[in-house]
SERO-4910 file (N, C-alpha, C, O; in steps of 0.05 Angstrom, whole numbers):
BEGIN
 pado doro    nc1    nc2    nc3   cac1   cac2   cac3    cc1    cc2    cc3    oc1    oc2    oc3
  Met    A     24    571    127     51    565    116     56    581     91     38    583     73
  Asn    A     80    592     88     86    608     65     98    590     43    119    579     47
  Thr    A     85    589     21     93    571     -1    121    578    -11    138    560    -16
  Arg    A    125    604    -15    151    613    -27    174    605     -8    195    596    -18
  Glu    A    170    610     18    191    603     36    196    573     37    219    564     40
  Ser    A    175    557     36    178    528     37    193    517     14    210    500     17
  Thr    A    187    527    -10    199    515    -34    228    524    -36    243    512    -52
  Ser    A    237    544    -21    265    552    -22    281    539     -1    306    543      0
  Asn    A    269    524     17    284    510     38    273    482     41    254    478     56
  His    A    285    463     27    275    436     27    288    418     48    284    394     48
  Ser    A    304    430     65    319    414     85    304    410    111    314    395    128
  Ser    A    280    422    114    266    419    139    238    408    133    228    410    111
  Ile    A    225    398    154    198    387    152    180    406    167    184    410    191
  Asp    A    160    418    154    143    436    167    127    422    189    115    401    184
  Cys    A    126    434    213    110    424    235    121    398    246    106    385    261
  Val    A    145    390    240    156    365    251    182    371    264    200    384    253
  Asp    A    186    361    289    211    363    303    228    340    295    224    317    304
  Ala    A    249    345    279    266    323    268    280    308    290    285    284    287
  Glu    A    287    322    312    301    308    334    284    287    348    294    268    358
  Gln    A    258    292    347    239    272    359    233    250    340    221    230    348
  Leu    A    240    253    314    233    233    294    258    225    279    261    232    255
  Pro    A    275    209    292    300    201    278    295    185    253    310    187    234
  Ser    A    274    169    253    269    152    229    260    170    206    268    164    183
  Val    A    244    190    211    236    209    190    260    224    179    263    227    155
  Gln    A    277    234    198    300    248    189    319    231    173    332    240    154
  Lys    A    321    205    181    337    186    167    328    183    138    344    182    119
  Leu    A    301    181    134    290    179    107    297    204     91    304    202     68
  Leu    A    295    228    104    301    253     90    331    254     82    338    264     61
  Asn    A    348    246    100    376    247     95    384    230     71    404    235     57
  Glu    A    368    208     66    375    190     45    360    197     19    361    182     -1
  Phe    A    345    220     19    330    228     -5    350    235    -26    366    253    -23
  Pro    A    350    221    -49    370    226    -71    362    250    -87    339    256    -91
  Ser    A    382    264    -97    377    287   -114    382    279   -143    398    261   -148
  Gly    A    369    293   -161    374    289   -190    364    263   -201    374    253   -221
  Gln    A    343    251   -188    332    226   -199    303    230   -210    288    211   -213
  Gly    A    296    255   -215    271    261   -227    248    262   -208    225    264   -216
  Leu    A    253    259   -182    231    260   -162    226    289   -154    245    304   -150
  Arg    A    201    296   -151    194    323   -142    194    323   -112    180    308    -99
  Pro    A    210    341    -99    212    341    -70    188    352    -56    186    348    -31
  Trp    A    170    366    -70    147    378    -57    123    375    -75    125    374    -99
  Ser    A     99    373    -62     74    372    -77     54    391    -63     54    393    -38
  Ser    A     38    405    -79     18    422    -68     -6    406    -59     -9    382    -66
  Leu    A    -23    418    -43    -47    404    -33    -65    397    -57    -79    376    -56
  Arg    A    -65    414    -77    -81    408   -101    -71    382   -114    -87    365   -123
  Glu    A    -45    378   -116    -33    354   -127    -38    330   -110    -42    308   -120
  Ile    A    -38    334    -84    -44    312    -65    -73    303    -69    -78    279    -68
  Cys    A    -91    321    -73   -119    314    -78   -121    297   -103   -138    278   -105
  Ala    A   -105    303   -123   -105    288   -148    -95    259   -143   -107    241   -154
  Val    A    -75    256   -127    -65    229   -120    -87    213   -105    -90    189   -110
  Leu    A   -101    227    -87   -123    214    -72   -148    211    -89   -167    197    -81
  Lys    A   -148    223   -113   -172    222   -131   -196    235   -117   -218    224   -117
  Met    A   -191    258   -104   -212    273    -91   -212    302   -101   -192    312   -112
  Gln    A   -235    314    -99   -238    342   -108   -222    360    -90   -223    358    -66
  Pro    A   -206    379   -102   -190    397    -86   -208    416    -70   -231    421    -78
  Val    A   -198    428    -49   -213    447    -33   -216    472    -50   -201    477    -69
  Asn    A   -235    488    -43   -242    512    -58   -224    536    -53   -224    555    -68
  Asp    A   -208    535    -32   -191    557    -24   -165    556    -41   -149    538    -36
  Pro    A   -161    574    -60   -137    574    -77   -111    576    -61    -91    562    -68
  Gln    A   -111    593    -41    -87    596    -25    -80    571    -10    -56    563     -7
  Leu    A   -100    557      0    -96    532     15    -86    511     -4    -69    494      4
  Cys    A    -96    511    -28    -87    491    -48    -58    493    -54    -45    474    -64
  Asp    A    -46    516    -49    -18    520    -55      0    512    -32     25    514    -34
  Gln    A    -11    504     -9      5    493     12     21    469      2     10    453    -13
  Val    A     46    466     10     63    445     -1     71    425     21     74    432     44
  Phe    A     76    400     12     84    379     30    108    364     17    110    361     -7
  Gln    A    126    355     34    151    344     24    149    314     17    135    299     30
  His    A    164    307     -4    166    279    -12    190    266      2    208    280     11
  Val    A    191    240      3    214    225     11    215    199     -4    195    186     -8
  Leu    A    239    191    -12    243    166    -26    250    145     -6    269    148     10
  Val    A    236    122     -7    242    100     10    251     77     -7    237     69    -26
  Lys    A    274     66     -1    284     44    -17    271     18    -10    261     14     12
  Ser    A    272     -1    -29    260    -28    -25    273    -40      0    297    -42      3
  Gly    A    256    -50     18    265    -63     43    267    -44     66    272    -52     88
  Gln    A    264    -18     61    268      2     82    241      6     97    220      5     86
  Gln    A    244     11    123    221     15    140    212     44    139    229     63    140
  Val    A    186     48    138    175     75    137    169     85    166    177    106    174
  His    A    154     68    180    149     73    209    147     47    223    141     26    211
  Ala    A    152     47    249    153     22    265    130     21    285    119     42    293
  Thr    A    122     -2    293    102     -6    314    112      7    339    134      1    348
  Gly    A     95     23    352    102     36    377    116     62    374    119     77    394
  Gln    A    124     69    350    137     95    345    117    118    349     93    114    342
  Gln    A    126    140    360    108    163    364     96    172    337    110    175    317
  Phe    A     69    176    338     55    184    313     58    214    309     52    230    327
  Glu    A     67    222    286     70    250    279     58    256    251     49    278    246
  Met    A     57    236    234     48    242    207     37    218    193     41    195    200
  Leu    A     21    224    172     11    204    153     30    205    129     43    225    124
  Tyr    A     30    183    115     46    181     90     27    174     67     13    154     69
  Leu    A     28    189     46     12    183     22     30    171      1     51    182     -6
  Val    A     22    148     -9     39    134    -29     35    148    -56     12    148    -67
  Asn    A     56    159    -66     55    172    -93     63    151   -115     52    152   -137
  Ser    A     81    134   -108     88    112   -126    102     90   -109    113     95    -88
  Gly    A    101     65   -120    114     43   -106     94     24    -93     70     27    -96
  Phe    A    105      4    -80     89    -18    -68    101    -24    -41    125    -27    -38
  Leu    A     83    -27    -21     93    -32      7     76    -54     20     57    -64      8
  Lys    A     84    -62     43     68    -79     60     66    -67     88     85    -55     98
  Thr    A     43    -70    100     38    -61    127     34    -86    144     17   -103    137
  Ile    A     49    -89    166     49   -113    181     45   -107    211     49    -85    220
  Ala    A     36   -128    225     34   -127    254     44   -154    264     47   -173    249
  Leu    A     49   -156    290     58   -181    302     35   -194    317     20   -181    331
  Ser    A     32   -220    312     11   -235    326     19   -240    355     42   -233    363
  Asp    A      2   -251    371      8   -257    399     31   -276    401     46   -277    421
  Ala    A     35   -293    380     57   -312    380     83   -300    370    103   -313    368
  Gly    A     82   -274    363    106   -260    353    110   -264    323    132   -258    313
  Gln    A     91   -274    308     94   -279    280     84   -254    264     65   -241    272
  Glu    A     97   -249    242     90   -227    225     64   -232    210     60   -254    198
  Val    A     45   -214    212     19   -216    198     17   -192    179     18   -169    188
  Val    A     13   -198    153     10   -176    134    -19   -166    134    -37   -182    131
  Leu    A    -22   -140    138    -48   -128    140    -58   -117    113    -81   -119    107
  Lys    A    -39   -106     97    -47    -95     71    -22    -90     54      0    -91     64
  Phe    A    -27    -85     29     -5    -79     10    -11    -52     -3    -23    -50    -24
  Pro    A     -3    -30     10     -9     -3      0      4      3    -27     26     -6    -32
  Met    A    -10     18    -43     -1     27    -69     -8     56    -72    -17     69    -53
  Arg    A     -4     67    -97     -9     95   -101    -37    103    -92    -57     90    -99
  Gly    A    -39    125    -77    -65    135    -68    -72    126    -40    -92    135    -29
  Asp    A    -57    107    -29    -63     96     -3    -49    112     19    -27    124     14
  Leu    A    -60    113     43    -49    127     66    -36    107     84    -47     85     89
  Leu    A    -13    114     95      1     98    115     -1    112    142      1    137    143
  Gly    A     -4     97    163     -2    109    190    -28    117    202    -28    129    224
  Val    A    -51    111    190    -77    119    201    -81    107    228    -94    120    245
  Asp    A    -71     83    233    -75     70    259    -60     83    282    -63     75    305
  Gly    A    -44    104    276    -30    117    298    -45    141    309    -36    152    329
  Ile    A    -67    149    297    -82    172    306    -93    169    334    -91    187    350
  Asp    A   -105    146    339   -119    142    364   -101    143    388   -105    159    406
  Gly    A    -80    125    389    -63    124    412    -38    140    410    -20    139    427
  Gln    A    -36    156    388    -12    173    384     14    157    380     36    167    382
  Arg    A     11    131    375     33    114    368     24     95    346      1     85    346
  Tyr    A     42     89    327     34     71    305     29     43    316     45     33    332
  Ala    A      8     31    307      0      5    315     10    -17    296      5    -41    300
  Ser    A     24     -8    275     34    -27    255     60    -17    244     70      4    252
  Glu    A     72    -32    226     97    -25    213     94    -26    183     82    -45    173
  Ser    A    105     -6    169    103     -6    140    131     -8    128    150      5    137
  Ile    A    134    -26    109    160    -32     96    157    -31     66    137    -42     55
  Ala    A    175    -18     52    174    -16     23    182    -43     11    202    -55     18
  Leu    A    166    -52     -9    172    -76    -24    184    -69    -51    192    -86    -67
  Ser    A    185    -43    -57    198    -32    -81    207     -4    -73    200      6    -52
  Asp    A    223      8    -90    230     36    -85    204     53    -86    188     50   -105
  Cys    A    200     69    -66    174     84    -64    179    114    -61    198    123    -49
  Asp    A    160    129    -72    159    158    -69    135    164    -51    112    160    -60
  Leu    A    140    174    -27    119    180     -8    117    210     -3    137    224     -5
  Ile    A     93    219      2     88    247      9     82    248     39     64    234     48
  Met    A     98    263     54     95    264     83     74    285     90     75    308     81
  Leu    A     54    277    106     32    295    114     32    298    145     19    282    158
  Pro    A     47    317    155     47    322    184     18    325    195      4    343    185
  Phe    A     10    309    213    -18    309    222    -26    335    236    -48    345    233
  His    A     -7    346    251    -13    371    265    -18    393    245    -36    410    249
  Lys    A     -3    393    223     -7    413    202    -34    410    189    -49    429    185
  Leu    A    -42    385    183    -67    379    171    -91    388    188   -109    401    178
  Thr    A    -89    382    214   -111    389    232   -113    420    236   -135    431    238
  Thr    A    -90    432    237    -89    462    240   -102    475    216   -118    493    219
  Leu    A    -94    466    192   -106    477    167   -136    470    165   -152    485    155
  Gly    A   -143    446    175   -170    437    174   -189    454    191   -212    458    184
  Arg    A   -178    465    213   -194    483    230   -200    509    216   -219    523    222
  Glu    A   -182    516    197   -186    541    182   -203    538    158   -214    557    147
  Cys    A   -206    513    149   -221    508    124   -237    482    127   -226    460    129
  Gly    A   -264    486    128   -281    462    131   -279    442    109   -282    418    113
  Asp    A   -274    452     84   -271    434     61   -247    415     65   -249    391     59
  Leu    A   -225    426     75   -201    409     80   -206    390    103   -198    367    101
  Glu    A   -219    398    123   -226    380    146   -242    357    136   -238    334    144
  Asn    A   -262    363    119   -279    341    108   -262    323     90   -267    299     90
  Leu    A   -244    334     75   -226    318     58   -210    299     74   -206    275     67
  Ile    A   -199    308     97   -183    292    115   -199    268    125   -191    245    125
  Tyr    A   -223    275    135   -241    254    145   -248    233    123   -249    209    129
  Cys    A   -253    243     99   -261    225     77   -237    206     70   -241    182     65
  Ala    A   -213    217     70   -190    201     63   -185    179     84   -179    156     77
  Ile    A   -187    186    109   -184    167    131   -206    146    130   -201    122    133
  Ser    A   -231    156    126   -254    137    125   -251    118    102   -258     94    105
  Arg    A   -241    127     80   -237    109     57   -218     87     63   -222     64     54
  Glu    A   -197     92     78   -178     72     86   -192     50    103   -187     26     99
  Leu    A   -209     59    121   -223     40    139   -243     23    123   -245     -1    127
  Val    A   -257     36    105   -277     22     88   -263      2     70   -273    -20     66
  His    A   -240     10     59   -225     -8     41   -217    -33     56   -218    -55     46
  Arg    A   -208    -29     81   -200    -52     97   -223    -70    103   -220    -95    102
  Gln    A   -246    -59    109   -270    -75    115   -279    -91     90   -287   -114     91
  Met    A   -277    -78     67   -285    -91     42   -266   -114     36   -274   -135     25
  Gln    A   -240   -111     42   -221   -133     38   -228   -157     55   -228   -180     46
  Ile    A   -235   -151     80   -242   -173     98   -267   -187     88   -269   -212     88
  Gly    A   -287   -171     79   -312   -183     70   -308   -199     44   -322   -219     39
  Met    A   -290   -190     27   -285   -203      1   -275   -231      5   -283   -249    -11
  Phe    A   -259   -236     25   -247   -263     29   -263   -280     49   -258   -304     51
  Ser    A   -283   -268     62   -298   -282     82   -314   -305     70   -328   -301     50
  Gly    A   -312   -329     81   -328   -351     72   -317   -365     47   -329   -385     38
  Leu    A   -295   -356     36   -283   -368     12   -263   -390     20   -249   -388     41
  Cys    A   -261   -410      4   -240   -430      8   -213   -419      1   -212   -397    -10
  Ala    A   -192   -433      7   -165   -423      3   -160   -416    -26   -149   -395    -31
  Glu    A   -167   -434    -44   -161   -428    -73   -176   -404    -83   -165   -388    -98
  Ala    A   -201   -400    -74   -217   -377    -82   -205   -351    -71   -207   -330    -84
  Arg    A   -193   -352    -48   -181   -328    -36   -158   -319    -54   -155   -295    -59
  Val    A   -141   -338    -62   -118   -331    -79   -128   -320   -106   -118   -300   -116
  Ala    A   -149   -332   -117   -160   -323   -143   -171   -294   -140   -166   -277   -157
  Arg    A   -187   -289   -119   -198   -262   -114   -176   -242   -110   -178   -219   -119
  Phe    A   -155   -250    -96   -133   -232    -91   -120   -223   -117   -115   -199   -121
  Leu    A   -115   -242   -134   -103   -235   -160   -121   -218   -177   -112   -200   -191
  Ala    A   -147   -224   -176   -166   -208   -191   -167   -179   -181   -168   -160   -197
  Ala    A   -168   -176   -154   -168   -149   -143   -143   -134   -148   -143   -110   -153
  Leu    A   -120   -148   -148    -94   -135   -153    -93   -126   -182    -84   -104   -188
  Ala    A   -103   -143   -201   -103   -136   -229   -121   -111   -234   -113    -93   -249
  Glu    A   -144   -111   -221   -162    -88   -224   -149    -63   -213   -152    -41   -225
  Arg    A   -135    -65   -191   -122    -41   -179   -100    -31   -198    -98     -6   -202
  Phe    A    -84    -48   -209    -64    -40   -228    -76    -26   -252    -66     -5   -261
  Gly    A    -99    -36   -261   -113    -23   -283   -122      5   -276   -120     23   -293
  Gln    A   -133      8   -252   -142     34   -243   -119     55   -242   -124     79   -245
  Leu    A    -95     45   -236    -72     63   -234    -58     68   -261    -38     82   -262
  Gly    A    -70     57   -282    -59     62   -308    -38     41   -318    -26     45   -338
  Tyr    A    -35     20   -302    -16     -1   -310    -32    -24   -323    -57    -23   -325
  Ser    A    -18    -44   -333    -31    -66   -345    -45    -83   -324    -34    -90   -303
  Ser    A    -70    -90   -330    -85   -107   -313    -83   -137   -322    -95   -155   -310
  Lys    A    -69   -141   -344    -66   -167   -355    -39   -180   -349    -37   -205   -348
  Ser    A    -19   -164   -343      8   -175   -338     22   -156   -318     24   -132   -322
  Phe    A     31   -168   -295     44   -151   -275     62   -169   -258     60   -194   -258
  Asn    A     79   -156   -243     97   -170   -225     86   -169   -196     76   -149   -187
  Leu    A     89   -192   -183     81   -193   -155    104   -183   -138    125   -196   -137
  Arg    A    100   -160   -125    122   -149   -108    125   -164    -82    147   -165    -71
  Met    A    103   -176    -73    105   -192    -49    113   -220    -54    109   -231    -76
  Ser    A    125   -233    -34    132   -261    -36    106   -278    -32     86   -268    -23
  Arg    A    108   -304    -39     86   -321    -34     80   -325     -5     57   -328      4
  Gln    A    101   -323     12     97   -324     41     81   -300     50     63   -303     67
  Glu    A     88   -277     40     73   -252     48     45   -253     38     26   -244     52
  Met    A     40   -263     14     13   -266      4     -3   -285     21    -26   -279     28
  Gly    A     10   -307     30     -4   -326     47    -11   -313     74    -32   -318     85
  Ser    A      8   -298     85      2   -284    110    -21   -266    108    -38   -265    126
  Tyr    A    -23   -251     86    -45   -232     82    -72   -247     79    -93   -238     89
  Leu    A    -71   -270     66    -96   -285     61   -102   -306     83   -123   -319     82
  Gly    A    -84   -309    102    -88   -328    123    -83   -357    113    -97   -376    122
  Leu    A    -64   -360     95    -58   -386     83    -29   -392     86    -12   -375     92
  Thr    A    -22   -418     83      6   -426     85     20   -421     58      7   -418     37
  Leu    A     46   -420     59     62   -417     34     56   -439     15     53   -434     -9
  Glu    A     54   -464     24     48   -487      7     21   -484     -7     19   -491    -31
  Thr    A      1   -475      8    -26   -472     -4    -25   -451    -26    -38   -455    -47
  Val    A    -12   -429    -22    -10   -408    -42      4   -418    -67     -5   -414    -89
  Ser    A     27   -432    -63     42   -442    -86     26   -463   -101     26   -463   -126
  Arg    A     12   -481    -87     -4   -501    -99    -27   -489   -116    -33   -499   -137
  Thr    A    -39   -469   -105    -62   -456   -118    -53   -441   -143    -66   -443   -164
  Leu    A    -30   -428   -142    -20   -414   -166    -13   -434   -188    -19   -429   -212
  Ser    A     -2   -457   -180      4   -478   -200    -21   -489   -212    -23   -494   -236
  Ala    A    -42   -492   -195    -67   -503   -205    -81   -483   -224    -92   -492   -245
  Leu    A    -81   -458   -217    -93   -437   -235    -78   -436   -262    -91   -432   -282
  Ser    A    -52   -441   -261    -37   -441   -285    -43   -466   -302    -46   -464   -326
  Ala    A    -46   -489   -288    -53   -514   -302    -81   -512   -315    -86   -525   -336
  Met    A    -99   -497   -302   -126   -494   -313   -127   -474   -336   -147   -472   -350
  Gly    A   -105   -459   -341   -105   -439   -362   -117   -413   -354   -124   -397   -372
  Val    A   -121   -408   -328   -132   -383   -319   -111   -361   -317   -117   -338   -323
  Ile    A    -87   -369   -309    -65   -350   -308    -40   -364   -319    -40   -388   -323
  Asn    A    -20   -348   -323      7   -359   -329     26   -347   -310     27   -322   -307
  Val    A     42   -363   -296     60   -354   -275     89   -360   -283     95   -383   -289
  Asn    A    106   -340   -282    135   -344   -287    150   -329   -265    154   -305   -267
  Arg    A    158   -344   -245    169   -332   -221    149   -312   -209    129   -321   -198
  Arg    A    155   -286   -209    137   -266   -198    120   -252   -218    104   -234   -212
  Thr    A    123   -260   -243    107   -247   -265     81   -264   -269     82   -288   -272
  Val    A     58   -250   -268     32   -262   -271     19   -251   -296     16   -227   -299
  Asp    A     10   -268   -314     -6   -260   -337    -35   -270   -332    -39   -294   -329
  Ile    A    -54   -252   -333    -82   -260   -329    -94   -268   -356    -94   -253   -375
  Ile    A   -103   -293   -357   -115   -304   -382   -145   -303   -381   -158   -296   -401
  Asp    A   -157   -309   -358   -186   -310   -355   -193   -294   -330   -195   -306   -308
  Ala    A   -197   -268   -332   -203   -251   -309   -230   -258   -297   -233   -256   -272
  Val    A   -249   -265   -314   -276   -271   -303   -275   -296   -285   -288   -296   -264
  Cys    A   -260   -315   -293   -257   -340   -277   -245   -333   -250   -253   -345   -230
  Leu    A   -225   -316   -250   -212   -309   -224   -233   -296   -205   -232   -301   -181
  Lys    A   -250   -279   -216   -269   -264   -200   -292   -281   -189   -303   -276   -168
  Thr    A   -298   -303   -204   -322   -319   -197   -315   -346   -186   -334   -360   -177
  Met    A   -290   -354   -187   -283   -381   -179   -290   -387   -150   -285   -371   -132
  Arg    A   -302   -410   -146   -310   -418   -118   -291   -440   -108   -285   -441    -84
  Arg    A   -283   -458   -126   -266   -480   -118   -252   -491   -143   -262   -491   -165
  Ile    A   -227   -501   -138   -211   -513   -160   -215   -543   -159   -213   -555   -137
  Pro    A   -219   -556   -182   -222   -585   -182   -197   -599   -170   -175   -590   -176
  Pro    A   -200   -619   -154   -178   -633   -141   -156   -642   -160   -133   -643   -154
  Ser    A   -164   -650   -185   -145   -660   -204   -124   -639   -211   -101   -645   -215
  Phe    A   -132   -613   -211   -113   -592   -217    -96   -585   -193    -72   -578   -196
  Leu    A   -108   -588   -169    -92   -582   -145    -71   -603   -141    -50   -597   -129
  Asn    A    -76   -628   -151    -56   -649   -147    -35   -649   -170    -16   -664   -169
  Ala    A    -39   -632   -190    -21   -633   -213      8   -627   -205     26   -639   -216
  Arg    A     12   -609   -187     39   -601   -179     53   -624   -165     77   -629   -171
  Asn    A     39   -639   -148     51   -662   -134     57   -684   -154     77   -698   -151
  Glu    A     39   -688   -173     43   -709   -193     67   -703   -210     82   -721   -218
  Met    A     71   -677   -217     94   -669   -233    120   -674   -217    139   -683   -229
  Arg    A    120   -668   -192    143   -673   -175    149   -703   -174    173   -711   -175
  Ala    A    128   -719   -172    132   -748   -170    145   -759   -196    161   -777   -195
  Cys    A    137   -747   -219    148   -756   -244    178   -749   -247    193   -764   -258
  Leu    A    184   -726   -235    212   -717   -237    231   -735   -220    255   -737   -225
  His    A    219   -747   -199    235   -764   -182    232   -793   -190    244   -811   -178
***
């Protein structure tokens, strides 16, 4: 791919047939200009987002990939859609969902900066899940055919691709293991602790942040009901571990969140007792 030619023509997607990908073209058509977003990133910059060492080939590092802005609530890819590319989150917050056998939405993960979307589409050449933006997001589009073609020319890039995909799978396994065997309240506590740690790694505050997901979506991800999530957040607040104001969470005792095994029943009942007093 010629870098100079690519940067002078931002209206096309390299290695992607736009007519076969109406949803991708729709995202591109809605890409706003003049909002400070960079429409292209080099492979070197992509490695920085992934927090991986760049490949040693200087010419390859100058290969560029296009950005696209996805608005809050907008779909990135749909279940069953033909797989053509991976999406790297440059900024923003999303949810990846699948449908259960009963047709209910199940949240699989909440991707943030440095995460890849669409890995589950590689095997069957169709996406097995759906990704939706929970905030305005800046995504970098990585046409898979282009990546594999370049990977055959450079072993370092091929290894980088495998490592990035493997990291997504390992991260998912670690998430499952983290919540395994924990009671409902401990799952919520660990989730908040992990989210705070992730925000800190990205350079944001790990002590105060907004929950982009709803309590319903949090419950779906943790395998809990909306009522259980709400009750647990109220109990953690009553214990002085966190402070909750709508979707804003302030972490007061991070150690307690990471180590909590169970919340005393008296705190879990505090919300119901408060309601009873109001009536």
